[in-house]
C-alpha positions in Angstrom: 92.3 75.0 113.7 95.6 73.2 112.4 96.6 75.5 109.3 99.5 75.8 107.8 102.1 78.7 107.4 100.9 79.7 104.1 97.4 79.6 104.6 98.1 82.1 107.6 100.0 84.3 105.8 97.4 84.6 102.9 94.6 85.0 105.2 96.2 87.5 106.7 97.7 89.7 104.1 93.5 89.2 102.9 92.5 90.9 106.4 95.4 93.5 105.8 93.6 94.5 102.6 90.1 94.8 104.0 90.9 96.9 106.1 92.9 99.5 102.7 90.5 98.0 99.9 87.1 98.7 99.6 86.9 95.0 98.3 89.6 92.5 97.3 90.5 90.8 94.7 92.8 88.0 93.4 95.3 90.7 91.8 95.4 92.6 95.1 97.4 89.7 97.0 99.5 89.2 93.9 100.6 93.1 93.9 101.1 92.7 98.0 103.2 89.7 97.8 104.8 89.4 94.8 103.8 86.0 93.8 102.4 84.3 90.1 98.7 84.8 90.0 98.8 80.8 89.3 99.6 80.6 93.0 97.3 82.8 94.2 94.9 81.3 92.8 95.8 78.0 93.5 95.7 78.9 97.1 92.0 80.5 96.9 90.5 77.5 96.0 92.7 75.8 98.6 91.1 78.6 101.2 87.6 78.3 99.9 87.7 74.4 100.0 89.1 74.9 103.8 86.2 77.3 103.8 88.5 80.3 105.5 87.1 82.7 102.0 84.3 83.0 100.3 84.7 84.5 96.4 81.7 86.0 94.5 81.4 85.6 90.9 82.4 89.3 90.8 86.0 87.7 92.1 86.0 89.6 95.4 87.1 88.2 98.4 85.6 87.6 101.8 87.1 86.2 104.7 84.5 83.0 106.6 84.3 83.6 110.0 87.3 80.6 110.8 89.1 82.8 108.3 88.6 85.8 109.8 89.6 84.6 113.1 92.8 83.0 112.3 93.4 86.2 109.9 93.1 88.3 113.2 95.1 86.1 115.6 97.8 86.0 113.3 97.7 90.0 112.8 97.2 90.5 116.5 100.3 88.0 116.8 102.4 90.4 114.2 101.5 93.7 115.6 102.3 92.4 119.2 105.9 90.6 118.1 107.6 93.3 116.3 106.7 96.3 118.3 107.9 94.6 121.2 110.9 93.8 119.0 111.3 97.4 117.7 111.2 99.0 121.3 114.1 96.5 122.0 115.8 98.3 119.4 115.3 96.2 116.1 115.2 98.1 113.1 111.7 98.2 111.7 112.1 96.1 108.8 113.7 93.2 110.6 111.0 93.2 113.6 108.7 92.9 110.8 110.4 90.2 109.1 110.8 88.2 112.9 107.8 88.8 113.6 106.8 87.2 110.3 108.2 84.0 111.2 107.7 83.4 115.0 103.9 84.5 114.8 103.6 81.5 112.9 105.3 78.6 115.5 104.8 80.6 119.1 102.0 78.6 120.6 99.2 80.2 122.1 99.7 79.8 126.1 103.4 81.2 125.1 102.1 84.1 123.0 99.0 84.9 125.6 101.9 84.9 128.5 104.2 87.5 126.4 100.8 89.5 125.7 99.9 90.1 129.6 103.5 90.7 130.5 103.2 93.2 127.6 100.3 94.8 128.8 101.6 95.1 132.7 105.7 95.5 131.8 105.1 97.6 128.7 101.5 98.6 127.9 102.4 101.0 124.8 103.3 98.0 123.0 99.9 96.6 123.6 97.8 99.8 123.6 96.5 98.8 120.2 95.3 95.2 120.2 92.8 93.7 122.2 
C-alpha cells in the first residue's frame, strides 16, 4: 500500500476533521491546512481515483476502508511520536511538527518496536492507542 506523504497528510486530515465535524467538505480541508482550493480539489480527485475517499453529490468527503486504514496508521504514529517527544521535554508545537515528519518515513517494523517498547516502559504514552 504505497502512498506518498502528501496523500497520507490529506487522509489524516480528513480523519481528524471527521472526528470534529458532522461531515467533511473540501472547504474544511482548505481551512484546516491553509492550502488553495484548487490544490485541495486536485488532491481529492487523486484520492478518489485511488479509491481512498468517496465524495457525495453534496460534496461530503468520506474515507473508504483503504483510506481509513492509512489515515488511522498515520494518526496513530503521530499521536505516539508526539506524546513521546513531549515526555522527553520537547515543546508541544515542535514535538507535533517533528512527529509529522517522522510518521511518514518510519518503517512499520520500527514503529511497532517503538510502540511495544513504550507500552512497557512508558504506558502513559500509549494509553490512548490501540
